C-alpha positions in Angstrom: -39.2 2.6 44.8 -36.2 0.3 45.1 -37.4 -1.6 42.1 -37.3 1.5 39.9 -33.7 2.2 40.9 -32.7 -1.3 40.1 -34.4 -1.0 36.7 -32.6 2.3 36.0 -29.3 0.7 37.1 -29.9 -2.3 34.7 -30.7 0.0 31.8 -27.7 2.2 32.5 -25.4 -0.9 32.6 -26.8 -2.1 29.2 -26.3 1.4 27.8 -22.8 1.7 29.0 -21.9 -1.7 27.4 -23.6 -0.7 24.2 -21.7 2.6 24.1 -18.4 0.8 24.7 -19.1 -1.7 21.9 -20.2 1.1 19.5 -17.1 3.1 20.4 -14.9 0.1 19.5 -16.7 -0.3 16.2 -16.3 3.3 15.3 -12.6 3.2 16.1 -12.1 0.1 14.0 -13.9 1.7 11.1 -11.9 4.9 11.4 -8.7 2.9 11.3 -9.8 1.0 8.2 -10.9 4.3 6.6 -7.5 5.9 7.3 -5.7 2.9 5.8 -8.0 2.9 2.8 -7.3 6.7 2.3 -3.5 6.0 2.4 -3.8 3.2 -0.1 -5.9 5.3 -2.4 -3.4 8.1 -2.2 -0.6 5.6 -3.1 -2.6 4.3 -6.0 -3.3 7.7 -7.3 0.4 8.6 -7.0 1.5 5.5 -8.8 -1.0 6.0 -11.6 -0.2 9.7 -12.1 3.5 9.2 -11.7 5.5 11.4 -14.2 8.0 8.6 -14.9 5.2 6.3 -16.1 3.3 7.4 -19.3 -0.4 7.3 -19.1 -0.8 4.8 -21.9 1.7 2.3 -20.6 -1.0 0.3 -18.9 -2.6 -0.5 -22.2 0.6 -1.5 -24.0 1.4 -5.2 -24.2 4.4 -6.5 -22.2 7.8 -6.4 -23.9 7.9 -10.2 -24.4 5.1 -10.1 -26.9 
């Protein structure tokens, strides 16, 4: 009977550790996703900016 309790405690300890590790990973990925969303929004805003014509990216620089 004691051996079964020990086995359950060991399994619980491993599961707790795994849950903590997965939680940390999910938090890291959420942070990276938030940062990527902000960068994408900035890129969209700079590309669609009204002071910059749409075709300006295809024009050669003024020194040509």
